[in-house]
C-alpha positions in Angstrom: -1.7 -22.2 21.0 -1.3 -18.9 19.1 1.9 -17.9 17.5 4.2 -17.0 19.8 3.5 -19.3 22.3 5.0 -23.0 21.5 8.5 -21.1 20.9 8.0 -19.4 24.4 7.1 -22.3 26.1 9.1 -25.0 24.3 12.4 -23.1 23.7 12.7 -21.5 27.4 11.1 -24.5 29.1 14.6 -26.4 27.0 17.0 -23.6 28.0 16.5 -21.3 29.9 16.6 -20.7 34.0 13.5 -19.1 35.7 13.5 -17.6 38.8 12.3 -15.7 41.5 10.5 -17.2 44.7 10.9 -20.7 46.9 8.9 -23.6 44.5 6.5 -25.5 46.5 7.3 -29.7 46.5 5.2 -30.4 49.9 2.1 -29.0 47.7 2.6 -31.3 44.6 -1.0 -31.7 44.3 -3.1 -32.8 40.8 -4.0 -29.3 40.2 -2.5 -29.6 36.7 -4.7 -31.9 34.7 -5.9 -35.8 35.4 -4.0 -38.2 36.0 -3.1 -41.7 34.5 -4.5 -44.5 36.3 -1.6 -46.3 37.2 -1.4 -50.1 37.4 -2.9 -51.5 41.1 -0.3 -53.3 43.4 0.3 -56.7 43.6 -0.2 -56.6 46.6 0.6 -54.6 49.3 4.1 -53.6 49.9 6.3 -51.4 51.9 9.8 -50.7 50.0 12.3 -48.5 51.6 13.5 -45.7 48.9 16.7 -47.1 48.2 14.6 -50.4 47.3 11.9 -48.2 45.2 14.6 -46.5 43.2 16.9 -50.1 42.7 14.0 -51.6 41.3 13.1 -48.4 39.1 16.3 -48.3 38.0 16.2 -52.3 37.2 13.7 -51.7 34.5 14.8 -48.9 32.2 18.8 -50.2 32.7 17.2 -53.3 30.6 15.3 -51.4 28.2 17.4 -50.2 24.6 14.9 -48.3 23.4 11.0 -47.0 24.2 8.1 -45.8 23.4 4.9 -44.3 25.1 2.0 -41.8 24.6 2.5 -38.3 26.7 0.2 -35.5 27.8 2.3 -33.1 29.2 0.4 -30.3 31.0 2.8 -26.6 31.1 2.0 -23.8 33.7 4.4 -20.5 32.8 4.4 -18.2 35.6 6.9 -15.7 33.6 4.5 -15.8 31.0 0.9 -16.3 32.7 0.7 -19.3 30.2 -1.0 -22.8 30.7 -0.9 -25.4 28.1 -1.7 -29.0 27.7 -0.4 -30.8 24.9 0.4 -34.3 23.8 1.9 -37.2 21.8 4.3 -39.7 21.1 7.7 -40.2 22.1 10.2 -42.3 21.5 13.3 -43.1 23.6 16.8 -45.0 21.7 19.7 -45.3 24.2 22.5 -43.7 24.0 20.8 -40.3 24.1 17.9 -40.4 21.1 14.5 -38.9 21.5 11.5 -38.1 18.9 8.7 -36.4 20.4 5.7 -36.0 17.5 2.7 -33.2 19.2 -0.7 -35.0 17.9 -2.1 -31.6 17.4 0.1 -29.2 16.2 2.9 -31.5 14.4 5.4 -29.9 16.3 8.7 -31.8 16.9 11.2 -32.2 19.2 14.4 -34.4 17.7 17.5 -35.9 18.7 20.1 -37.9 17.5 22.0 -37.5 20.4 24.5 -35.1 19.6 22.0 -31.8 19.4 18.2 -31.0 20.1 16.0 -29.9 17.6 12.6 -28.0 18.0 10.7 -27.4 15.0 7.7 -25.2 15.2 5.0 -25.7 12.3 2.9 -23.0 12.1 5.3 -20.4 12.6 8.0 -22.2 10.4 10.9 -22.2 12.9 13.2 -24.8 14.0 15.6 -23.9 17.0 18.9 -25.8 17.2 20.6 -26.2 20.3 23.2 -29.0 22.1 21.3 -31.4 24.7 24.0 -30.2 27.3 21.8 -26.9 27.1 18.6 -29.4 27.8 18.5 -29.2 31.6 14.7 -30.2 31.5 15.1 -32.7 28.3 18.7 -34.1 31.0 15.1 -34.8 33.7 13.6 -37.2 31.4 17.3 -39.2 30.4 17.1 -42.1 32.9 14.7 -43.4 29.7 17.2 -43.6 27.4 20.5 -43.5 28.9 21.8 -46.2 31.3 22.0 -45.6 34.9 21.2 -42.3 34.4 18.7 -42.4 37.4 21.0 -43.0 40.6 23.4 -40.8 39.1 21.8 -37.6 38.6 18.8 -37.4 41.8 18.9 -37.7 45.3 15.7 -39.5 46.3 13.4 -39.2 49.3 10.1 -41.4 49.6 6.7 -39.4 50.0 4.9 -41.2 53.0 2.1 -42.7 51.3 -0.5 -42.1 53.1 0.7 -38.1 52.0 0.2 -39.4 48.5 -2.9 -38.6 46.9 -3.3 -41.1 44.1 -3.1 -44.7 45.1 -1.1 -47.6 44.5 1.4 -45.3 43.3 5.0 -44.5 45.0 6.1 -41.0 44.6 10.3 -40.2 45.2 11.3 -36.3 45.3 14.7 -35.8 44.0 16.6 -33.0 43.9 19.7 -33.2 41.3 22.7 -34.2 42.6 24.2 -30.9 40.4 22.6 -27.8 41.0 20.2 -26.9 37.9 19.2 -23.6 37.6 16.3 -24.8 35.2 14.7 -26.7 37.9 15.1 -27.2 41.9 12.4 -30.8 42.0 11.8 -33.4 40.6 8.6 -35.2 41.6 8.4 -39.4 40.3 5.1 -41.2 40.5 6.1 -45.1 40.5 4.0 -47.2 39.3 3.7 -49.7 42.4 2.9 -52.9 40.5 6.1 -53.1 37.8 7.8 -49.6 38.8 8.1 -48.3 35.6 7.2 -44.0 36.0 3.7 -42.9 34.9 4.9 -39.7 35.4 7.0 -36.8 36.0 6.5 -33.3 37.4 9.5 -30.7 37.3 9.1 -27.4 39.0 11.4 -24.5 39.6 11.8 -21.7 41.4 9.4 -19.8 40.1 6.8 -22.3 40.7 6.6 -23.5 37.1 5.7 -26.4 36.4 6.6 -28.8 33.3 4.6 -32.6 34.2 4.7 -35.7 31.7 2.5 -38.3 32.1 3.1 -41.3 30.2 1.0 -43.9 29.0 0.2 -47.0 26.8 4.2 -47.6 26.8 6.2 -50.3 25.2 9.8 -51.4 26.2 11.9 -52.4 23.5 10.0 -51.9 20.5 11.4 -52.0 16.8 12.3 -48.1 16.1 13.1 -46.5 12.8 15.9 -44.9 12.2 14.9 -42.4 10.6 12.8 -41.5 13.1 15.3 -39.5 15.4 16.6 -37.7 12.3 15.0 -34.1 11.0 14.8 -32.4 7.8 12.7 -29.1 7.9 10.5 -27.9 5.1 11.8 -25.6 2.8 11.8 -22.1 4.2 11.8 -22.9 7.4 13.7 -20.2 9.7 16.7 -22.2 11.6 18.1 -21.2 15.0 21.0 -22.1 17.0 20.6 -21.8 20.6 
């Protein structure tokens, strides 16, 4: 990754609305990388949109802490960039999160009151308020009670049109207009009702996809997981 790309991609994905041209929710596919294989169905079951959403919400509302390995696929049209990133993410209610990027040593950390984006290679730390991060708000159901149903209106995709087997696919539109993304797609394990993938799309055709695997509900999390002190000499940029 070049010197500018993590800052350009991550901070823009966290903060900047990118607009131009239509989003293509009907063209969601697996072009951005390999799929995370979901668990098999317990049995063939036809559920309504409301039933699927209710079961997903029930799964996450019972969780206090959550840890998973992630693979992130970024497609940023204005920068003509594609990036595949991976690492470990931890959430704790209410509103805390920690993203550790494996190869780069970059971090995204929030104690619920501020977000820090650390770029190790360039010795830079960006700080912003959680309200300015509409993209990460899309994943807030992992760390905030009841956010799934209150934030989004869902539509179930016909299972015959879903290319991945043994998953429910839900299109999600934000109830309050978001300049950061027009639509999300949730891929839901048909047995456990855990979300295995979230895909965000904006009006410019940018895609930010998270595949979640090796997840663990309610793990013990050290208190200092959600605090971060940058090394001496780090440039701090407040947005």
